[in-house]
C-alpha positions in Angstrom: 21.1 121.3 -34.2 22.4 121.9 -37.7 25.6 119.8 -37.3 23.6 116.8 -36.0 21.1 117.1 -38.9 24.1 117.1 -41.3 25.4 114.0 -39.7 22.1 112.2 -40.0 21.8 113.3 -43.6 25.3 111.9 -44.3 24.4 108.7 -42.6 21.2 108.3 -44.7 23.2 108.3 -48.0 25.5 105.6 -46.7 23.1 102.8 -46.1 25.8 100.1 -46.3 27.4 101.3 -43.1 25.9 100.2 -39.8 24.4 103.0 -37.8 23.8 102.9 -34.0 21.4 105.0 -32.0 21.3 105.6 -28.3 21.6 108.0 -25.4 24.5 109.7 -23.7 24.6 111.2 -20.2 27.0 112.1 -17.5 28.3 114.8 -15.2 30.4 117.9 -15.7 33.9 117.9 -14.1 34.2 121.7 -14.4 31.9 124.6 -13.7 30.2 126.4 -16.6 30.8 129.8 -14.9 33.9 131.0 -13.0 32.9 133.5 -10.3 34.8 135.9 -8.1 33.4 137.6 -5.0 34.6 141.1 -4.2 33.7 144.0 -1.9 30.5 144.8 -3.8 29.1 141.3 -4.8 29.0 137.8 -3.6 28.7 135.8 -6.8 27.4 132.2 -6.9 27.1 129.8 -9.8 25.2 126.5 -10.1 25.8 124.0 -12.9 23.2 121.2 -12.8 25.0 118.0 -12.2 23.8 116.2 -15.2 24.2 116.2 -19.0 21.9 114.1 -21.2 20.8 113.7 -24.8 20.5 111.4 -27.8 23.5 110.2 -29.8 24.0 108.5 -33.2 27.1 106.8 -34.4 28.1 105.8 -38.0 30.6 102.9 -38.2 33.4 103.3 -40.8 36.1 100.9 -42.0 39.4 100.3 -40.2 38.1 101.0 -36.7 36.9 104.5 -37.3 33.4 105.9 -36.6 31.7 109.3 -36.5 29.6 110.2 -33.5 27.1 113.0 -33.2 25.4 114.1 -29.9 22.7 116.6 -28.8 23.5 117.2 -25.1 21.4 119.3 -22.8 22.3 121.0 -19.5 21.1 123.9 -17.3 23.0 126.4 -15.2 22.5 129.7 -13.4 24.5 132.4 -11.6 23.6 135.2 -9.2 25.6 138.1 -7.9 24.2 139.4 -4.5 25.2 142.8 -3.3 27.2 143.3 -0.1 26.3 147.0 0.1 22.8 148.5 0.5 21.0 150.1 -2.4 22.9 148.0 -5.0 20.8 145.7 -7.2 21.6 142.1 -7.8 22.2 140.5 -11.2 22.1 137.0 -12.6 20.7 134.7 -15.2 19.5 131.2 -15.8 19.6 129.4 -19.1 19.3 126.1 -21.0 22.4 125.0 -22.9 22.5 122.7 -25.9 25.8 121.3 -27.1 26.2 119.5 -30.5 29.6 117.7 -30.8 30.6 115.7 -33.8 33.6 113.4 -33.1 35.7 111.2 -35.3 36.6 108.1 -33.2 39.1 105.4 -33.5 38.8 102.0 -31.7 41.9 100.1 -31.0 41.9 96.4 -31.9 41.3 94.0 -29.1 40.5 90.3 -28.6 38.3 91.2 -25.6 34.8 92.6 -25.3 36.4 95.9 -24.3 38.0 98.2 -26.9 39.7 101.5 -26.0 39.1 104.4 -28.2 40.1 108.0 -28.7 38.2 110.8 -30.5 38.8 114.2 -32.0 36.2 116.6 -33.3 34.4 119.9 -33.0 31.3 121.1 -31.1 28.7 123.8 -31.5 27.1 125.3 -28.3 24.0 127.5 -28.1 22.0 129.0 -25.2 18.2 129.0 -25.2 15.7 130.6 -22.8 18.2 133.0 -21.2 16.3 134.6 -18.2 17.5 137.7 -16.4 17.4 137.1 -12.6 18.7 140.5 -11.6 17.3 143.7 -10.2 20.2 145.9 -11.3 18.6 148.2 -13.8 15.5 145.9 -14.1 12.3 145.3 -12.4 12.7 142.9 -9.6 12.1 139.2 -10.4 12.8 136.9 -13.4 12.7 139.2 -16.4 13.1 137.8 -20.0 15.4 140.7 -20.9 19.0 139.8 -21.9 21.6 140.2 -19.2 24.3 142.7 -19.9 27.1 140.2 -19.2 25.9 137.9 -22.0 28.4 138.4 -24.9 27.8 135.4 -27.1 24.7 133.2 -27.3 26.6 130.7 -29.4 30.2 129.4 -29.6 32.3 126.6 -31.1 35.0 124.5 -29.7 37.5 121.6 -30.3 36.8 118.2 -28.7 39.2 115.6 -27.4 38.1 112.4 -25.7 39.1 108.9 -24.6 37.1 106.0 -23.4 36.2 102.3 -23.5 33.7 100.5 -25.7 32.2 97.5 -23.8 30.2 95.2 -26.0 27.6 93.4 -23.9 25.1 91.3 -25.8 23.4 93.8 -28.2 24.5 96.9 -26.3 27.6 99.1 -26.5 28.4 100.8 -23.2 31.0 103.6 -23.6 32.3 105.4 -20.5 34.6 108.3 -21.5 36.2 111.5 -20.4 35.7 114.4 -22.9 37.5 117.7 -23.0 36.3 120.8 -25.0 38.1 124.0 -25.5 35.7 126.8 -26.5 36.8 129.6 -28.8 34.8 132.3 -27.0 32.9 133.0 -23.8 29.1 133.2 -23.4 29.3 135.5 -20.4 31.9 137.8 -19.1 32.1 140.6 -16.5 35.6 141.6 -15.5 36.6 140.7 -11.9 33.1 139.1 -11.2 32.3 136.3 -13.6 33.2 134.6 -16.9 32.4 131.5 -18.8 34.8 128.7 -18.5 36.4 128.0 -21.9 37.9 124.7 -20.7 35.2 122.1 -20.2 35.7 118.6 -18.9 32.9 115.9 -18.6 32.5 112.3 -17.6 30.0 110.7 -20.0 28.5 107.3 -20.6 27.0 106.5 -24.0 24.7 103.5 -24.6 23.9 102.4 -28.1 22.1 99.5 -29.7 
C-alpha cells in the first residue's frame, strides 16, 4: 500500500499534470505456486483465475507516464498424503501486489498507441490460513504454515501493451512480466513460489 500512497502524494503536488483513475483486471498466465508430487504427497495448487484492483496514472511530458496499481488475487495449495498416518499440509491466502511502472507511449496518428513499461512491484500476503493437519489440529487453523518463508517480496516489472482511446475512455490491454527477488513459500521437492510471473491485464481509465 505504501508505494501507491507515495504515488498519489506525488501526483497531488503536480496539479498541472493530468491524472487518470480507473480499474485494472486480468488473468494470470503462470501459477503462483509450483508443486511436485512424490511418493509421500500429492500436491495441488489453485490460483484464482482473476486479478483486479484500482489504478491511477499520472501523465508526463514526451509520451511518458507513471502508473500505480493495487492488484488483488487469491490462491491456495494442499499436499495430501499417499501413506496412512501422515498429516496433510496446505494454506490459503490473499495476495496484494503494488506495482509502480514508468510507461512510454509511442507516437501514432491512430487512436491506438503502443506502449512499453518498466518498474518495480511490492507484494504482500494477508490472511494466511493454515489448512494442514501435519502437526496441527485438523481444519483451517490461523497458525502460520512452516513452508511460509517471506510474507512480503519485491520484484522488477516489464510490460508492453496498446492504449486505445475511445471517446473519454482509455482501454489498455497488456502483457506484464514480474521477476520476484524472493519466494513466499518453499519446501524442497514439494512446492515453491514461482518467481517468474506473467499476466494478461486490461486497464480502463477515464
